[in-house]
Structures are given as structure tokens and as C-alpha cells.
N, C-alpha and C positions, 0 to 999 in steps of 0.2 A: 622307440617312443615319436609319437608324435610332435609336430610341429606345426602351431598355428601362422597362417601366413601375416606378418606385419599390414596393420593398417596402412594403406595409401594415404601419402601425403597429400593425392594429387586433388584437385578439386573436379567436381564434375563437370563437365560443359554444360555453357552457359544456354538456358532456355534446357534444361533435361529436368526431369521431376525431383531431383534429389537436388537442382543449387538453389540455393538459397536466394531470395528475391532483396534486395538494397534498397526499391524503390517501396512506397508505402500503398499498401492496396487504397482501393475505390473505396472503398466503404470509412477505410481510414483518414483520407486524404480528406473527404467530404466532413465527416467527424472536426477533422482539428479545424479544417480552415472555418466551420461555425464555430468555431469555440473562438479562435481567434479573434474571429472577425467581430462578434459580440462583444469580447473584450476589449477590440479599437473602439468600437461605438462608444461602449460603456465607458470606457477611462479613458477617450483620447478626443473622437465628434464631440460629443455629450459635454465633455469641460473644456470644447472651443478651442482645444489643440487641433492640427493638421494630420492626417498621417503619417504625412512625411518627417514628422517632429519640427515644426517652425511653428511659431508663436503666433498666435492671432496679430492682426494690424491694430496698431495703435490707433484709436478712436478720432476719428476728424476733429479738427480745429472747430472753434464755434465760428462764425465770418463774421467780420469784423461790423460792428455798430454803431450809432451815433445816437447823442440826443437831439432832438427838435423840440423847436418852439416855433407854433403858428397858430393862426386864432384860423377857425373857421365856423363860419355863419356868427362872427362877433363871440367866441365864446374860442377864452386862453387853453391851449393843449400844448403839453411837454411830455412825449413820448422819445421809448429807446428804441428804433427799429434796425433790420438790417438795411445796411447801404445800399443792398439793391432792390430796398421796397418802393414799389409807385406809389403816387400820390392817390390812385386808387388804390391799392391794396392797403394805403393807411387808412383812406378814410370806411372803405365796407368792411377789414379784417380789427380794425384797430379801436375806430371809432363807432362804428354801429349805424354807419352811413349809405345805407343799399340805394339808396335812391339814386346813385350816380352808378351805370350799366355797364359790364364789361362785354363784350360784345367781340371784337377779334383781338382785341389785347396789342394791336398792331397799330392803332391810329387811322387805321382806315372808315371807321365806322361813324366815329363822333359819340357814341353812344355814351360816351364814359367824360362829356365835354364837361367842366368848371371853369368859373371865375378865378383867376388869380391876377391880387390886384387889380380886379377892375379889365384883366383881358381872356378871352377864351382859350382855354389850355386843354388838349388832348390829356387824360389823370392818366392813362397808363403808360403814356411813353415819359412823364414828369416826374423824375425821383426826388424822391418826399426829401432827400438829405440836402438838396441843392432849395429847400424852400423855407430856410430858418428865417423869421420875423414876418414871413409873407401872411397875409390876408387870403385866404380862401373861402370862397361864396359856392355852396352845391343849391340842387334842387329845393334840400329842407330850409336852407336860409334864404329863400323868394317869401313868403307868405308871411303876413303880419297876423299874427292870431288867426283868426280865423278868415280874416281876409285876404283874398286869395293875390297874387302880384298878379297886373292887368295883363299880360301874355296867357298866365294859367288861364284867366279869366276866357281868353280869346278862344284858346284853345278847347274849349270847352263849350265855345258860344259857335265857332267856329266849325266843331267835331273835328279838330286836325288829329285825330288817332284812334289807332285800331286795336292792336295786342299792347301797344303801350310801351314795349321795351325802351323803343330809341326816344321815349316822348321826354324825358328829364333831360337827355342831350339837344333835342331840339330848343327845347326851350330856355336851357341856358347860353345854346350859340344864337337863339334869337336876341336875349337881352343882352347880349354881348354887339350883334350885328347893329341893333335899333342904339346902341350907348354910341359905337361907333359911327352913327350915322349914315351907314349903309342899306339904308330904304327910301330911293328918291322914286324907285320904280319895280315893279314885279321882276324886272329883270334882272334887275341890281343885288334883291334880296337872292336871287336863286344863286345867283354869284357866289355872294358871300355867305352862304348857306352851304352851300355844293360838299362841305368836309362832312355834313350830317346825312347816312343813307336811311331813308324810310322802306323796309321792305314791302311793307303792306300796302305801299305808291297814295301815300296822304301829303304829298306836295302841293299841290293845289292848295290847300285846304289849309294846309304851313303856313305859304304864303300868304294868305287871306289872314291869318291868324295875327302875322306879321304886322301886316300892313294896318291893321285894327288898331294894337297899339302905336305902331308907330305916330295915325294920323291924330290917336286920341291923346299925345302925348305935349 
């Protein structure tokens, strides 16, 4: 009588052809990763969730704002602005008065000069929320209808501009310089207009325009 040998209960040595593999095959791994990755994108990232299960950050709170009432070129305006808004941005972006130019945006070139309560200021450095009740004059408010301000006309007479980018700030600063009485000489005008830069180099003609207006005043 023949007796069949019992099946061996000892596992084949690791690495042998008969040994079952506990690791997924390369093909299985790639297929699984692709499917799972697609599910993460579709169900996680596309839904605004982190791959680590974290909730999306709350939306940032709106910056604080304030209501400001001021008179610009004789017209009263009441607006609500971010407390960080400069007078220049208020004029250009809220009131549509783009004559005041944004040059350096650091108070170094004078292209944004306007008059606040009759005094020259760099509007890029002046917070709008601090001007509640103030009176502001920009280049758009100098002319009387079709009649130019004397200094505007003098700039034309003296050919005191080229590209024109700094011209509105030069004229506003010149008006302030004349009203302050700093026009006793060409040297004095240069000193008190020194905060206004003209990259085209029209300084001689700018001074002449201010002198013409001051002497005719």
C-alpha cells in the first residue's frame, strides 16, 4: 500500500519562484496610485480640501473702512474707503480725477501734488481718512470753465512741459508757491519747487512760468 507524502507546511524560501509576493506589482501600484490620486483631486482638492484632510482657511476679514466727507474742486463728496487709502487713490480710483499722477508713490517726485485747505501736499502720502471736512483742489479745479488758470496759461506761453507727466504736479506746486509768497527770485522759486521733479529737464521754463504768473498777480 502506497502512502502519499503529506504536503509540506514550510513556506518556500523567500525569493524563490514559488514564494507568493506580499508587495503589489509595479503595474498594480501605478494603476492604484492613478485611481486614488484622481479621487483625491476630484473629491479633495477640487472641493477645496487639503490632501491631509485639513479644512480650507477662512476667508480674510475685510479691511476696516471709514466714511469720509470732503470738498474736491468745490463739489462735496462722501465716500467709504479702506482706512489705508491715500488721497491720491481716492481722487483717481473713487472720484475719477486722474489729473494727479502717481509717479514714485513715495513722496519723492511731486507728480501727485494737490492743495489741501490751500496748502501743497503729496497726495500719495496723505491718508484720505484724515481729511474729513477738508477742501481739496486738483489740477481739474484750476480752470474757470474755458478760461485757464494764469499759471496753466503761463506753462503754455513758456513751453514749460514736454512729456507732461509731471506737469499737473508742477502747476499745483507752482500755485502753492505763489500763494505762499515764495517768488522773490528765480533762486527762491527753485528752492520752494525743489520737491517737484521733471525728468525732461524743463526747470528753466517752469521757473519762468511761475515768475510770469507771480508778476502778473
